[in-house]
N, C-alpha and C positions, 0 to 999 in steps of 0.2 A: 209073502213074510211071514214064518209064524214065529210063538211065541220063545222060544228059543232065540230066533234069526232078530226079533225082537231087541233082546237083552244085550245082545252080542254090538246091535247097531248103536243101540245107548250106552254103550260101556268105548267106543270109542271115541264119540265125543264127549266123554266124561273129562271132564277137571278137576284134579292135576289128570294128566294121562297116568290111565292104567298100565300096571308093568304086567297084568295078569289073561291077558286076551289071546287065547290059545290058536294057532294057524288056521285049524282044520273045520273053526267055527269060524274065520272070516270068511275061507271059502267057501263053507255053506250059508254065509250070507252073501254071497254074490251068486251064486245060482242060485239062492231063493226069490232074488230082486231082480231075475231075470240075464244077470252077464253069463258071459261066457270064460272059461279058465283052463288057458294054453301052460303045458308046462313045456318049458325049454329042454336046452343043455343044464346037467348038475340040477342047481338049486333057480335055476329062473322060471320065472313064472310072468306070463300077461295076461291079464284082467280086464274083460272088452266089457262094455258097457254103454246101450246109447252113445254109441260111435265115439264112446272117450277110452283112452288106453292108458296102464300103468304100467310101468315092465318095473318087477320088483323081483329081486333074492330072498326068497324062503329062509326062514330062521333055523341054524341047525347049529351044534347038535341040540339045543333047548326047542320049545314047542310055542313056549312063548314072545310074542313081539318085541322089536326092540321099542323105545319113541320113537325112533326117526322113521319105521316101520308106518308104527301107528296114525302117525302126520300126514306120512305121505297117503294112505288109504282115506281118508279124511277128506284129502285137497280132491283123490281121485272121486268118492260121492256125491263131494258139492257141485265139482264140473260134470256130473254127469248128471246132476239135477234132482237127488237123491235126497238130500237135505233141505 
């Protein structure tokens, strides 16, 4: 995990939930910690990490994550043993 990815990781777990986390930064973080990002139909995306999967829709038309997406990614990282 590089310095920028670490900042994104910290932003994901910040309280209150930040509203300026970019989708592409989260994809970079998942890849940087050894995860796999699989693009599905439309905006569907699956993150795989340590035998844990998260199916989520990428935000559109904006690029920032919504609150429920941040919460889902937090839970995914915790289940995958990253927190």
